[in-house]
C-alpha positions in Angstrom: 177.5 222.0 92.1 181.1 222.2 93.3 181.5 225.1 95.8 185.1 225.5 94.7 184.3 226.0 91.1 183.7 229.7 91.7 186.7 232.0 91.9 184.8 234.1 94.5 184.3 231.0 96.7 187.9 229.9 96.3 189.2 233.3 97.3 186.7 233.6 100.1 187.4 230.1 101.5 191.2 230.6 101.3 191.1 234.0 103.1 188.6 232.8 105.6 190.7 229.7 106.4 193.8 231.9 106.7 192.0 234.2 109.1 190.7 231.3 111.2 194.2 229.7 111.3 195.9 233.0 112.2 193.4 233.9 114.9 193.5 230.3 116.3 197.3 230.4 116.4 197.3 233.8 118.1 194.7 232.7 120.7 196.6 229.5 121.3 199.9 231.4 121.8 198.3 233.9 124.1 196.5 231.2 126.1 199.7 229.2 126.4 201.8 232.2 127.3 199.3 233.5 129.9 198.7 230.0 131.4 202.5 229.3 131.5 203.1 232.7 133.1 200.4 232.1 135.7 201.8 228.6 136.5 205.3 230.1 136.8 204.0 232.9 139.1 202.2 230.3 141.2 205.3 228.2 141.6 207.4 231.3 142.2 205.0 232.5 144.9 204.9 229.0 146.5 208.6 228.8 146.5 208.8 232.2 148.1 206.3 231.3 150.8 208.2 228.1 151.6 211.4 230.1 151.8 209.7 232.5 154.2 208.6 229.6 156.4 212.1 228.3 156.4 213.6 231.6 157.2 211.2 232.1 160.1 211.9 228.7 161.4 215.7 229.4 161.3 215.1 232.8 163.0 213.0 231.1 165.6 215.5 228.3 166.3 218.5 230.7 166.4 216.6 233.1 168.7 215.7 230.3 171.1 219.3 229.1 171.1 220.7 232.6 171.7 218.1 233.3 174.4 218.7 230.0 176.1 222.5 230.5 176.2 222.0 234.0 177.6 219.6 233.0 180.3 221.6 229.9 181.3 224.6 232.2 182.1 222.6 234.5 184.3 223.6 234.5 188.0 220.0 234.4 189.3 219.2 231.2 187.5 222.5 229.6 188.7 221.8 230.8 192.3 218.4 229.2 192.1 219.8 226.0 190.8 222.4 225.9 193.7 219.4 225.7 196.1 217.9 222.7 194.2 214.6 224.0 195.4 211.8 223.7 192.8 209.8 226.6 194.1 212.8 228.9 194.0 213.7 227.9 190.5 210.1 228.2 189.4 209.9 231.8 190.4 213.0 232.7 188.5 211.8 230.7 185.5 208.5 232.4 185.3 210.2 235.8 185.2 212.5 234.7 182.3 209.7 233.0 180.4 207.6 236.1 180.6 210.4 237.9 178.8 210.4 235.4 176.0 207.2 236.3 174.0 207.4 233.4 171.6 208.2 230.7 174.1 205.6 228.1 174.7 207.9 226.0 177.0 210.4 226.9 179.7 211.9 223.9 181.6 214.8 223.4 184.0 216.4 220.1 185.2 218.9 219.5 188.0 222.3 218.0 187.9 220.9 214.4 187.9 218.5 215.3 185.0 215.4 215.4 187.1 212.8 217.9 186.1 212.6 220.8 188.5 210.4 223.3 186.7 208.2 222.9 183.6 206.2 225.9 182.3 204.1 225.1 179.2 204.6 222.4 176.6 201.3 220.7 177.3 200.7 217.4 175.6 204.3 216.2 176.0 205.0 213.8 178.9 207.7 214.8 181.4 209.9 211.8 180.5 209.6 212.7 176.7 210.5 216.3 177.5 213.5 215.3 179.6 214.7 213.0 176.9 214.4 215.7 174.3 216.4 218.1 176.5 219.1 215.5 177.1 219.2 214.8 173.3 219.6 218.4 172.5 222.3 218.9 175.1 224.1 215.8 174.0 224.2 217.2 170.4 225.5 220.6 171.4 222.5 222.7 172.0 220.7 221.5 168.9 216.9 221.8 168.7 214.9 218.7 169.2 211.2 217.9 168.5 208.5 216.1 170.2 205.0 215.3 169.0 202.2 216.7 171.0 198.4 216.7 170.8 197.9 219.8 168.7 201.2 220.2 167.0 204.9 219.6 167.3 207.0 220.9 170.2 210.4 222.4 169.3 212.8 222.3 172.2 216.2 224.0 172.4 218.2 222.9 175.4 221.5 224.2 176.8 223.5 223.3 179.9 223.7 225.8 182.8 227.5 226.1 183.4 229.3 226.5 186.7 233.1 227.3 186.3 233.7 225.9 189.9 232.2 222.5 189.1 233.2 219.9 186.6 229.6 219.3 185.6 226.8 221.8 184.7 224.3 222.8 187.4 221.5 221.6 185.2 219.8 222.0 181.8 217.7 224.8 180.5 215.1 224.0 177.8 213.2 226.7 175.8 210.6 225.7 173.2 207.8 226.7 170.9 204.8 224.8 169.7 204.4 224.4 165.9 200.7 224.3 166.2 197.6 226.0 164.7 198.5 229.4 166.1 201.8 229.4 164.4 200.3 228.0 161.3 197.8 230.8 161.2 200.6 233.3 161.7 202.6 231.8 158.8 199.4 231.9 156.6 199.0 235.6 157.3 202.7 236.1 156.5 202.8 234.1 153.3 199.2 234.2 152.0 199.4 230.4 151.8 197.9 227.4 153.6 200.3 225.8 156.1 200.4 222.3 157.7 202.8 220.6 160.1 203.2 216.9 160.3 205.3 214.1 161.6 205.4 210.3 161.2 202.9 210.4 158.4 200.3 212.4 160.3 199.2 216.0 160.1 199.5 217.6 163.6 198.3 221.2 162.8 197.1 223.0 159.7 195.2 226.0 158.5 193.1 223.7 156.2 189.9 222.0 157.4 190.6 218.9 159.5 188.7 216.6 157.0 191.4 217.3 154.4 194.3 216.1 156.7 194.1 212.4 155.7 194.4 213.3 152.0 197.3 215.6 152.8 199.2 213.2 155.0 200.6 211.1 152.2 202.9 213.9 151.0 204.8 213.9 154.3 207.0 211.0 153.4 209.4 212.9 151.1 210.3 216.6 150.5 209.4 218.1 147.1 206.7 219.7 145.1 203.3 218.1 144.6 200.0 218.7 143.0 197.1 217.4 145.1 193.4 217.7 145.2 191.6 218.5 148.5 187.9 218.9 148.7 187.6 219.4 145.0 190.2 222.2 144.9 193.6 221.6 143.3 196.7 222.7 145.3 200.4 223.1 144.6 202.4 222.0 147.7 206.0 222.2 148.8 207.1 219.8 151.5 210.2 220.8 153.5 211.8 219.2 156.6 212.0 221.2 159.8 215.0 219.3 161.2 218.2 217.8 159.8 218.5 214.2 158.9 220.2 213.3 162.3 217.1 214.4 164.3 215.3 211.6 166.2 211.9 213.1 165.1 211.9 214.8 161.8 208.8 216.9 161.4 207.7 218.3 158.0 206.2 221.6 156.9 203.8 221.8 154.0 203.2 225.1 152.2 200.1 225.0 149.9 198.6 227.5 147.5 195.3 226.8 145.7 195.9 226.3 142.0 192.2 226.5 141.3 191.9 229.8 143.2 195.1 231.3 141.7 194.3 230.3 138.2 190.6 231.0 138.3 191.1 234.1 136.3 192.3 232.0 133.4 188.7 230.6 132.9 187.4 234.1 132.5 190.4 235.0 130.3 189.9 231.9 128.1 186.2 232.8 127.8 186.9 236.3 126.8 189.6 235.1 124.4 187.2 232.6 122.9 184.5 235.3 122.4 187.1 237.6 120.9 188.3 234.9 118.6 184.8 234.1 117.5 184.1 237.8 116.8 187.5 238.2 115.1 186.7 235.1 112.9 183.3 236.5 112.0 184.9 239.9 111.1 187.6 238.0 109.2 185.1 236.0 107.3 183.1 239.2 106.4 186.3 240.9 105.4 187.4 237.9 103.4 184.0 237.9 101.6 184.2 241.6 100.9 187.7 241.2 99.5 186.7 238.2 97.4 183.7 240.1 96.0 185.8 243.2 95.3 188.3 241.0 93.4 185.8 238.9 91.5 182.9 241.3 91.0 184.4 242.8 87.8 185.2 239.3 86.6 181.6 238.3 87.4 180.3 241.2 85.3 182.5 240.0 82.4 181.5 236.4 82.7 177.8 237.3 83.0 178.1 239.3 79.8 179.9 236.4 78.1 177.3 233.9 79.3 174.6 236.1 77.9 176.5 236.3 74.6 176.8 232.5 74.5 173.0 232.1 75.3 171.8 234.7 72.9 174.4 234.6 70.2 174.7 238.3 70.3 178.4 239.1 69.9 177.9 242.8 70.3 177.2 242.9 74.0 179.0 245.5 76.0 180.4 245.2 79.6 179.3 248.2 81.6 182.4 250.2 82.8 181.7 252.6 85.7 182.7 256.1 84.9 184.5 256.5 88.3 187.5 254.1 88.3 188.5 255.1 91.9 187.4 251.8 93.5 187.7 249.6 90.4 190.5 247.2 89.8 192.7 248.5 86.9 193.2 245.0 85.5 189.5 244.3 85.4 188.8 247.8 83.9 191.5 247.1 81.2 190.0 243.7 80.5 186.4 245.2 80.2 187.6 248.0 78.0 189.5 245.6 75.7 186.5 243.3 75.6 184.2 246.2 74.6 186.7 247.2 71.9 186.7 243.7 70.6 182.8 243.4 70.6 182.7 246.9 68.9 185.0 245.5 66.2 182.8 242.4 65.9 179.7 244.6 65.6 181.4 246.7 62.9 182.5 243.6 61.1 178.9 242.2 61.4 177.5 245.3 59.9 180.0 245.3 57.1 179.4 241.6 56.6 175.7 242.1 56.5 176.1 244.9 53.9 178.4 242.7 51.8 176.0 239.8 52.1 173.1 242.1 51.1 175.1 243.3 48.1 176.1 239.8 47.2 172.5 238.7 47.6 171.4 241.6 45.3 173.8 240.2 42.7 172.3 236.8 43.0 168.9 238.4 43.0 169.4 239.9 39.6 169.0 236.6 37.9 166.0 235.7 40.0 164.4 239.1 39.6 164.9 238.9 35.8 163.1 235.5 35.8 160.4 236.7 38.1 159.7 239.8 36.0 159.9 238.0 32.7 156.8 235.9 33.5 154.5 238.8 34.3 155.8 240.7 31.3 155.0 237.8 29.0 151.5 237.6 30.4 151.1 241.4 29.9 152.4 241.1 26.4 149.9 238.3 25.6 147.1 240.4 27.1 148.1 243.4 24.9 148.0 241.2 21.8 144.4 240.3 22.7 143.5 243.9 23.0 145.0 244.8 19.6 142.8 242.4 17.8 139.8 244.2 16.4 137.6 241.2 16.7 138.3 240.9 20.5 135.1 240.4 22.4 134.3 242.4 25.5 134.9 239.3 27.7 138.4 238.9 26.2 139.1 242.6 26.7 138.0 242.4 30.4 140.1 239.2 30.9 143.2 240.8 29.3 142.7 243.9 31.5 142.3 241.7 34.6 145.5 239.8 33.7 147.4 243.1 33.1 146.2 244.4 36.5 147.2 241.2 38.3 150.6 241.0 36.8 151.3 244.7 37.4 150.4 244.1 41.1 152.7 241.1 41.1 155.5 243.1 39.5 155.0 245.9 42.2 155.1 243.3 45.0 158.3 241.8 43.6 159.9 245.3 43.3 158.7 246.2 46.9 160.2 242.9 48.3 163.5 243.5 46.5 163.7 247.0 47.8 162.8 245.9 51.4 165.5 243.3 51.3 168.1 245.5 49.5 167.9 248.7 51.4 168.4 249.2 55.2 165.1 249.0 57.0 164.0 252.1 58.9 162.3 251.2 62.2 159.7 253.2 64.0 160.6 252.2 67.6 157.9 252.7 70.3 156.5 251.0 73.3 154.4 247.8 72.4 152.9 244.7 74.0 154.3 241.5 72.6 151.2 239.5 73.6 148.9 242.0 71.8 151.1 241.9 68.7 150.9 238.0 68.8 147.1 238.0 69.1 146.8 240.5 66.2 149.2 238.5 64.0 147.2 235.3 64.6 144.0 237.1 63.6 145.6 238.6 60.5 147.1 235.2 59.4 143.8 233.4 60.0 141.8 235.5 57.6 139.9 233.3 55.2 138.7 229.7 55.4 140.5 226.5 55.8 143.3 227.7 58.0 144.5 225.6 60.9 143.7 227.0 64.3 146.5 228.5 66.4 146.9 227.8 70.2 148.1 230.8 72.1 150.3 230.4 75.2 151.1 233.9 76.3 153.1 234.9 79.4 151.0 237.6 81.2 154.1 238.7 83.2 155.9 240.0 80.0 156.9 243.6 80.4 156.2 246.2 77.7 158.8 246.3 74.9 160.5 249.0 73.1 160.4 247.8 69.5 158.8 248.4 66.0 155.5 246.8 66.5 154.3 246.9 62.9 157.5 245.2 61.6 157.4 242.6 64.3 153.8 241.9 63.5 154.7 241.5 59.8 157.3 238.9 60.8 154.8 236.9 63.0 152.2 237.0 60.2 154.8 235.7 57.7 156.0 232.9 60.1 152.4 231.9 60.9 151.5 231.9 57.3 154.3 229.5 56.5 153.2 227.3 59.4 149.6 227.2 58.1 150.8 226.3 54.6 153.0 223.5 56.0 150.1 222.1 58.0 147.8 222.3 54.9 150.3 220.4 52.9 150.1 217.4 55.2 148.4 214.3 53.7 145.1 213.3 55.2 145.4 211.6 58.5 144.3 211.9 62.2 143.2 215.4 62.7 145.1 217.5 65.3 143.0 220.0 67.2 145.8 222.6 67.5 148.6 221.7 65.0 150.1 225.3 65.4 151.1 226.9 68.7 152.5 230.4 69.4 154.1 230.9 72.8 155.7 234.0 74.4 158.0 233.8 77.5 160.7 235.7 79.4 164.1 234.5 78.3 166.1 236.5 80.8 166.1 240.0 82.4 166.8 241.7 79.0 165.2 239.3 76.4 161.9 237.7 75.5 161.2 234.7 73.4 158.5 234.0 70.8 158.1 230.4 69.6 155.9 229.3 66.6 155.7 225.5 66.3 153.6 223.5 63.8 153.0 219.8 63.0 153.3 220.3 59.3 155.4 218.7 56.6 158.6 220.1 57.9 161.7 221.1 56.0 164.2 218.7 54.5 167.6 218.6 56.1 169.4 219.7 52.9 167.1 222.6 52.5 167.2 223.9 56.1 170.5 225.9 55.7 169.1 227.8 52.7 165.7 228.9 54.0 166.8 232.4 54.7 168.3 232.8 51.1 166.3 235.3 49.0 163.8 233.7 46.5 164.6 230.2 47.8 161.3 228.3 48.2 159.9 224.8 47.9 156.4 225.9 47.1 155.2 226.7 43.7 153.2 229.7 44.9 155.9 231.2 47.2 158.3 234.0 46.4 161.0 232.8 48.8 161.9 236.2 50.1 159.6 236.4 53.2 161.9 234.7 55.6 164.9 236.7 54.3 163.1 239.9 55.0 161.9 238.5 58.4 165.5 237.8 59.4 166.6 241.3 58.4 163.8 242.8 60.6 164.6 240.6 63.6 168.3 241.3 63.4 167.6 245.0 62.9 165.6 245.0 66.1 168.6 243.4 67.9 167.2 239.9 68.0 167.8 236.5 66.5 165.6 234.1 64.5 166.4 230.3 64.3 164.5 227.5 62.7 164.6 223.8 63.6 162.6 221.3 61.6 162.3 217.6 60.9 160.7 216.2 57.8 157.1 215.1 58.3 157.4 216.0 62.0 157.0 219.7 62.0 158.9 223.0 62.4 159.7 225.3 65.3 160.7 228.9 64.8 162.4 230.7 67.8 162.6 234.4 67.8 164.7 236.0 70.6 164.1 239.8 71.0 165.6 242.4 73.4 163.1 244.1 75.7 164.6 247.4 74.5 165.4 247.4 70.8 168.4 249.6 69.7 167.3 253.0 68.4 167.3 253.3 64.6 
């Protein structure tokens, strides 16, 4: 069965698919927008953190330069350098270094460049330190860098001037270590991971030391990178800490955990997926409800039409609810129009039946005249016998018997004609179809020589509202015809049960009675005429029993059909409503 053959299924699938597509597109757009915004916020925060590190570095460099120029011009330092005594210079240097809270290095050289005092800057050899101070001095008080054991040493060097001498008294160097302490400070300031590196090696970082080798490869060029460290994904910005002319060019790396910052997206995606599934389920239920509300009236109409096609009853009505508040107006109009049409058909059928009955009465007149003439002739002959004076008592008794039989025959003919001609009055009451079938079999089997009847009765049949006596009359007539058809068969292999009577449930509103026999059957040319009055192929038949039977069945709201094949048997199907229309 094709699932799309039903209008309900097509509407349901279309609306459900539309709901799924709309919800999927909405979830995709929300996911994409939220993910994109989170990525932009991450990049923006990372850029801001890198800018803060850069600003702090500039402030640190400029502060050291300013402080160094100021101290180098102080008379106490100059006086100490005039003495060229290391201890004298060291005492002054310690006082000035104590005033520089951020300084990790305070160094002074003499006129020849020899190192007089060195306070701090551990990990950098004296010769490397003097070379850095000379380099800075040569470039005009520019900061220089030197690699040390736990970081990078930033050195700002300035000459100590003496207006009375052509050459400076010496060189003052002030510096700070870009190490783990400063990295931790930057981390607290920017909420980011910080690393300092030079020459392809990480010198200090807030990240665990085992991650340093994986981080070192980004030091070669400045830019933005996405790297994975210990299973966590990071976004990193690499910036140089010195200009391109510097002898040693250290790099700063600012990192923010992409996995950490975007972790909320996993929860958000899960919640969106759950919401989407719930919305899809609600959409599917809503789609089904809409599909049912649209097609339910049409389903009622098609069900009624299907019952009409199955039963042949063209007078079926489509139930129309009295309250049209929630009913589709188009479906209500269609149902009302359909009911008006079936009402017209029912009226036409009644009129056609009446016309057919009147026409049949016209045709019956000739048949009735012929049927009556024969009994009258017999009665006339019997009266002649009675008029003879020499009639014997036996002849008188025979004539009286003939008159009595023919009068009974005439009465039966008149009764049958009246039953066929006038509308039948039904006495509708509750009855059991199975009990009526059993009673009809007993009545039809009275006498000897009748073929046995096999009963196949459905015990689940409900009680019927019908005219039990009239229905019994029909069953007796049909069974009698079956028995006569079986009796007319030529001698042959005997059948144990050549006649069967079966009852069954046809649908919720109808039952079925089937009488089948293995008799002589009916010729194909005679089959269309079997319900015509006084049509019979038997010499002893009147030919009006089936016509009356059809009137009874149709009057009870049912239908009777006959199928037969010559020398193969006949089957009579009687379809009846469970509740017959009231007379």
